[in-house]
N, C-alpha and C positions, 0 to 999 in steps of 0.2 A: 690714165684718164682724167679728162678735165674735168673740173669740179661742176661745170654747167652741164656735162654731158651726165655724170651720176647723179645728179637731181633729176633731169628727164627722166631717167629711167626709174628711180623709186617714184616719180608721180604717178607714171605709167602703171606701177607694179599696184600704187595705192587705188587708182582707178579701177583696176581689175578685181582687187580684194574688195572694194567696195560695191562694185557691181554683182557680184557674188552674192554678198552678205543681202544685199538689196532684193537678189533674186530670189533667195533662202527664203529671206521675210516675208516675200511677195505670196511665194509658193505654200508656206505654212499658214500664211494668214486665209489663203484662198481654201485650204484645205480645212483650216478652222470653221470658216463660214459656211463650206459645205457640210461639216458634219453637225454643226449647231443647227443651222437654218434650213439648208436644203434635204437633208438626210437625217434630222434629228428624230423623225417619227421611228425610221428604223432601229436606231440604237435604243429609243425608248421602249418599243416593242421587245427589243434584245434583253434590256436590264429588266423588263416585267417578267419574261422568260426565266430569267436565272433568278429571280425572287419568288417566281409562283410555283407553288405547290400544289398536288392534288392528293384526295383519297378517294376510295370508292364510295360509292351511294349503292349498298345491297339490295338486290332485286328481292322482294318476298319470295320465296319458293310456293308454288301451287299446292292446293291443300288437296287432300284425300279423302273421299269419302266411300261410304258404302252405295248398296245400288239404290237406296232412298234420297240420298244428297239432300241429308237433314244435319246430322252431326259429323263432324270432322274425325276423321281416324288419325289423320297427322295435320297440324297446324303451326303456325307460328307465333311467337311472342318477343317483344322488345327487350333486347339486351345489348350490352356493350362489350368493345373488345379493347384492350389496351397494345398500343404500338409504340416501335420506336424507329426513329429514322437513325442508321447507325453513324454519319456524320454529326448529328446533334449530339450524340452521347458525349461527355466527359472525356478526352483522351487520356486513356490509361485506367480509366474506373467505369468502362462498360458493364463488366460481369459483376461490379460493385451495385451497380443501379439497378441492373435487372433481377440481382437476386433481391435487392431491397421490394421491388415489386411484388416477386415473387411471396415474400414473405407477408406481405400487407394483405395478400389476398390467400393465405393459407395454402399457397401452391408448392410444390416441390420445387425448390430451385433448381437443382439437378436436370429434372426434366424440362423446366421452361428454358434454362441455358442451352440444352440441347434444341430445342425446337429454334431458338435464335439463331443458332450456328447453321442448321441445316435448311433452313428457311432463306436466309438473307439472301438478296440477289443483287446488291448495290450499296453503296454507301448513303444513296437519295432516296432509295425505295423503302417506302412502312414495312416494318415484320411485326406481324402478330406475336405478340408472346404470351397473354394470356386472354381467354374468351368468357362467355357467357354468363356476364358479370351484369349484376342489377342497378338500378340507379341509386339505389343507396350506399352500394361499393363503389360506385365510379365517384358521388359526392365526397367521399372519406379520402378518395385521391385527390380531388381537386382542391380540398382544403389545405393539402400537403404539397402542392405540386412543386413548389420551391427545391423541395428533397429530392425531386425526381427529375432532373434537368433531361432533357431527350425525351421525354414519355408524353404521350398524347392519346388518343382514346377515340372512337368512332360508334356510331350504332351499327349493329348486326343483327339482323333477326335470328332467333334462336327456335329450332325444330323441336315440338313436344308433340305425344302421343296421349293423346286423353284418354283411352282404353288401354292403355298399358300394354300388356303380355296377350290381350284377346286375339290381337291381329297380327302380332308382331312378326310370326313366319313371313305373312303375307305383305305386309306394309313395308316391312325391313325399316331400316335406320339409316341416319345420313353421319358422316365423320369429316373432319379435315383431311385434304387429299394429301396422300401420301406422295415420295418423291418417287418413289416407282409408277404410281397413278399418273403422277404427272408427266413422266415422260412420254406414258402412250398417249394421254389426253391434252400434250400441249396445243398440238396444231387446232385441235378442235375447240380453242378459244378457253382453255381452264386455266388459271393462274395458282402461284402459290399460296393463295388466301382461300382458294375456292373450298366449298364444302359439298360432298357429292354424297349419292347414295351407295350404299354399301352391300346392300341386299334386299329381295324383295322389289314390289313397285319401285321403292325410292330407288334402286339401282337400276332397274330395267327400262325405266322412264326419266332418267334424271334430265336428258336433254329436253322433255317436255316440262317437266318440274322447275328448271331451274331459272329460266326465263335470263335476261341479262343485264348486269350489272350498268350502273351509270358511273358517273364521275363527277366530285365537284372541285373546280379550282379557286384558290384564293391567292393572295399577294403576301410576303411576309419579308421583312427586313434582316440584315446581317445577323441580328442577334435572335432570329425568329420570331420577331413578334408581328401580331398582325397588322397590315396597312390597308386602312380603309376598309368600309363595308361591301364593297364591292366581291360578286362572287359569281362564277360563271358554272353551271350546273348542266350536265347531260344527264336526263333522266333517266331511271332503270327503267326495263321493261318486267312486268311481272311475270311469272310461269302460270302454264295452264294448269287448272284444276282436273284429277282424276277422278272417276266416278267408278268403281268396283263393281264385279258382280256378287261380291259377298253379301248377304243378309246376317247382321250382325248379333240380331236374334236369334238366327238359327245357328250363328258360329258358337254364341254363347252357350246355347243348347247342347251342342254336341261337346263342346270343350268339358262341361260338368258332367255329360254324361259317361266320357270317356275318363274323366276323373285323375288321379295323380298316378297314372299308369303308363308306363314307356308304349308309346303306340301312334296311331294316325287315325283320322278321320276324315273322308271326301265324301262331300255331298254334291252333285252336279245334275245341270239339265239336260236330257238326252238329246234333245231335239236342236239345240245351239252350241252347246259345249261349254255353257257357263259353268263355273264354279260358284256354288253358294255358299260351301264351307269347306274350310280346310284347315282341321287341327292336328296340332303336334304336341307331345309331350316327351321330354322335359320343354318348357318353353324358357323365355327370357322378356324382361320389361325394357324396351327401349328406351324409356327415361331415365334410367340408369346410366346413359353413355352421355350425360350431358353434365358438365359443370366438373367440381374437382372430384380428381379418383375415377372420372370414367375410364381411362386408358388402363387402370388395375383391373376394372371391373370386366372390361372387354377380356383383358387378359387371364382374369379368374376365370371366366366362363368358357373360355376356348382351353383351359386346362381340365373342364370337367369331363370325365371320362363317360358321361352319359351324353354328352355333345347336344347340348341345348340350342346350339346354332341349326343345327342338322333339320332341314324341313322335311321331315321323315315321308310324309304322302309322296313327295316328289325326288326325294335324293337318297331315300333308304329301298333296299330290296331284300327281299325273301323268298323262299319256297312257297308256294300257294297252297301248298296240300291239296285237300279234298275239293276246294273252289275250282280247281281246274278240271274237276270231272265234268263242268260245264262246256268245256273245249272238248273233252274225248266224246261227251254224247253227242256234240256238234257233229265231229266227225263220223261217229259211226253213222248219224241220219243222214247227213248228205253224201256220204261215200255208200250208203248203201251196204255197210258191211257185215251187218249180223240183222236178222228179222226183228224189229222193235217189241213184239209180243212173246217173242222166244225166250225161255226162260234159261239160265244156268243155275247149277245148285250149287250154291256157297256153304262149304263145310268148315270155312274158317282157314283153311289152309289152301296154299297153291304152290305145288312142286315144279321146280323149274330149273334144268340144268341141275346143278349138283347141291342146290338149297332149296329150303321152302321159305317162301313168304306167307305171313299170316295177314289174316284180316284184324281191324279192329276190333270185331266181336269176337271174343275167344271161339265160340262153336260154330259162329258162321249165321247167316241171315237166311239159310234154305233157298228154296227157288226164288229168283229174281228176274225179272227184264229189266228193260232201260228204263222205264219209271220208276220202279220200285228202288233199282239198283243205285240212282240218284237219290231217291228221296231217303233211303239207309245209307247211303254212302258207302256201298258195299266194295271193298277193295278187289275182293275175287273177280267180280264181274269186269272191271276196268283194267286187271293184269290180264284177263282171258282177250280182252278187246285190244290191248296194246300189242300184245304178243303173237296172235293169231289172227286177228283179225282185220287189224290196220296196220300199215309201213309205219315205219320211223317218218319218213319223209312227208306222209300224210300228217300224221299228228303235229309235226315243225311246219307244216303250209297253214293248216287251222289256227296254231298258236300265232303266227304272223297276220292271218285273216282279221281275227280278233281283237290286234292291237298289241299284243305280246312282243317282247323282244327288239324294240326300238323305242327312242324317245317319243312323247305325243305331241310335242313341238307346244307343251303350255309356255306362255311369257312370264317364266321364272328360270332364272338361270341355274346351272349345276343339275337339271334333270339326269338322272341316272335311267340305262336303255336297258337296264334289267339283262335276263341272258336267256334265251332258249335253246339249250345245248344240240349240238349233232355230231355225228362221227366225225366229220371234217373238223368241226371245233375242237372235238377231245383229243385227236390227232396231234392237230398244229398246237393247243395250249396245255395240254396234259400229257402229251407224249405217248399216247396209251390208245389203242384200238376201243372201241366200241363194243359193249360186252351184253347179252340178254338182260344183266339184272341192269344196266342203264335203262332199258326199255321199261321193264317192270318199275322201276323207281320213276320214270316220267310218265308211268301212265296215271298216279295217282298223285302229279303235282309235287313230287320231293326227288332228292337228288340234285343234279347242276342246276334244275330250273331256278332262276329268280325273275320277282315281278316287284314291280311297285304298287302300293295303294291305289295311287293315278291310272297305273294300266289296269287294273282290276275294274275300275270305276269307268272307265274307258270299254273294257271288254263288256260290262252288263249294259252299258249304254247303248252300243252298236246292236246288241240281242234285241233291246226294246224299240230301237228307231228302223227296225225291219233291214238291218245289214249295213246301215249310213252310220260312218265314224265323222264326228265333226271336233275340229281341234279342241281341246279345253283350252279356255282362257279367263283370267282375272279381270280383264281391262273392259268395262262395258262403254265409256264414252270419256271424251275430253271436253271439260267445259272452259268459256272465257271467264277468267277470274273476276270481273267486274260484272258483266251483264248476266253471267249464270247460263248463257245460250250455248248449244251444243257445238262444238268446232268438229268433233270427228264422232263416230260411232262403229264400234267393231261390228262387223259383219260377219253372221255365222259361215265357217270354213269346212267344205266337205276335204277331208284328208284321206280318205278310204272308202270303197265299197266291199265288203266282205264278200260279196257274189254269193249269198246264201239263197237256197229257195225259200218261197213265203212259209212253205209245210215245215221245213225244218226249224224256222225260229218260232212258228207258231207251238210246235210241239217243245220246244225247249222251253219257252216262256211256260206252258201247262206243267213239264214235269218239276220247275224250279217253284211252282205255285204248290204243288204236291209235296215238296222239302216242308213246307210250312204246317201244311195241311195233316200230312200222315207222316213226316220223317222227323231228322233229326234236330227239325228247329221247331218242332210243335210245341214242345213243352216250354219254351221259353221267348217265342214271339207271341206274346198274349193281348197286342193291341186290336182292338176292334175297331179303329178310327178309319182304316180303310183294309183291303186285301193286299197281304203282300208275299212277294216269291222273292226266292233266293236260295245262299247254299252256303251252308257252313263248312269249317276247313280247319284241322286240329294237324299243326305240322310238328314233327319230329325234328329235335336238333341235337340227339344223343346225349342229354342230359334227364336222368328220372325225375318224373313229376313236373317237368319245365317244357312246354308246347307254346309255338306260336298260334294265336287264336284269330280267325279269320271270321266274317262274316260279310258277303255280299248282295246286295238284293235291290229291289226297285220297288214302288209303291205309286199309286194302286195298279195292282194286276186287274186285266181286265183286257178281251179282244175290244171291247167297244171303248175303252177310256182312253181320250186325246190323248195323244203323247206330251203335248204342251203341257200336260196337268201330272207329268210322270217326273219323279226323282230316281238318280240310282244313289245308292249309298254303300260305302265300303267301311268296314271297322276292323283295323288290326293292330291286335294287343300282341307285343314283343314277349319272346320267352324267357327274358330276364323277371318278368313280374312272376309272382307267384300264381301258379294256376286257378282262375276264375271262371274258365269259360266265358269270358267278358264280353267279348266281340260281339254274340247276337243278342246279351243283354242289353247292350250301349243302344246297338241299332233299334232295339224295342222301343227305348225310350226317346229317341232322336227322331224316330218315324211318328209317334203316337203324339208327340208333342209339336211337330211342325204340322200336323195337318190338323191338331186341335186349337193350335194358336197360343199355347201355352208354354211357359217358361219351365225350367226343369223341377221345380219344387211341386208346382201345379200338377206338371206330368207325371209325378211321381205319386200324388195325390189320387190322379183321376185313375192312373192304371190300378191302383190298390181298390177302388172301387168298382173295378169292370169286372164282366161275366165271368174272367178268368183272373182271379186276383195275382198282380204281381206277388212273387213267392219270395224272389231271390234279394229283397231290400227290405 
């Protein structure tokens, strides 16, 4: 090949190479221009997004009030929560930093580390490790922040309960959401940092109380330093306030009347189902579940064999004993099973089958009719009615009519349904047939029969309210947290008509009054503030000198008394206590104090001055 031809080929190659280089240069120049000028704002936004971090702005949880809407039963105070972002923690020193934070605030390092491991959801998501801190404690951290790389904090409201244990079983308490709870509630907007109600109104109305958290967005550089002063905030929406039906003064009176005795008190309005007081013992103080040691306190109370978390009026059941004779009397009257004035001679013993069943009074009550049998609580009369004048199905039917054997539907979780036993139930669950002794026991409220104190309050309310049963409830209304305006108001809800005649109900009320004037409760119901009608009950549990003490009542009694002025009162004192026959004694104090507008101490003093002085205190 000639030299001239070779030079021509080389020149052509150089030209192609130069053209390609120029094309690449032009292409890159255009792309650079496009990125810097035409699309610069896009990459600026992306850069900002990369450097942008957010933190929650927690909504104030709605407050909870009693019926007078003056002082909160549950409210909030400012507190701070320590957070870490896993990506910002020094590599290989994560546990060291978290342990140092725990020790600074006197927290258990093992617990804090476990919380970190179980709640971390990503390298750039803040993880709460220590909560419920004061401004003074946060200041101590801020002064030494260089020792805690990757650690930050934000404000998070803390729940407090100004009245402590007074309404704890009704109001409940809140706590950090657990992993199990989050799995159930995640699709309802809950997050790993959520605080939720655990029991009571806090749990039942959590969605109403919790509000909606906001968000704060800020810019940081690669070293985690704040860039500029600009921030963007999505404001939180505060939760609504709850107004309960509870009268806290009556709640306190009932609590002190029951005293340190394992048991329950329920006070409700028959005409609309409002719960005015609901007391349980033992109790707990929800304020002890705040701050250091709260989880230990919850565990300690959970192991307490007396079950302080058990809301006994709703969640505990027992045999109603002789208070069930109200149901039996109703059945006798409504079914016309036996002439009301006809007498049965009570000798103290009732032979039936191959057994002899005894009355509580060794030598019996002598001749008794329906009214005197209820007043004197004669077992022999009711044994006779149950075994020869009424059928088991009729007893069961009237039990259900008066609200036993099924949940009342109150707006508190975990309600017990109690038990009205039947031959079919015994065969299915006890693998045994129903025998005559089962009917004898059922006739005086013993045996397999189980009721809650709330069910007994509903039973009394149904009798007072002419056979109509309203659903018991603790929520009166919800209110706007800013204006205080009513958002919703609970409307009374009829859940049952007992379909009892007016004559039956009037007679039962009159017979319940006779229990107070001429019967078992005469010596102990000494109040002269109003006329009381009721029934005592002493439940056997098979242990000598240990009995359940019951008293169910309403006041004022009188056919011309407006039902709106009437309250139903039930007191149950468990057999684990020393026997004091305390239920009617406590009810005497509660009824007298409520209608006189007195506190516990004033009530006791006033009863001592009465025409029938208080002899048992």
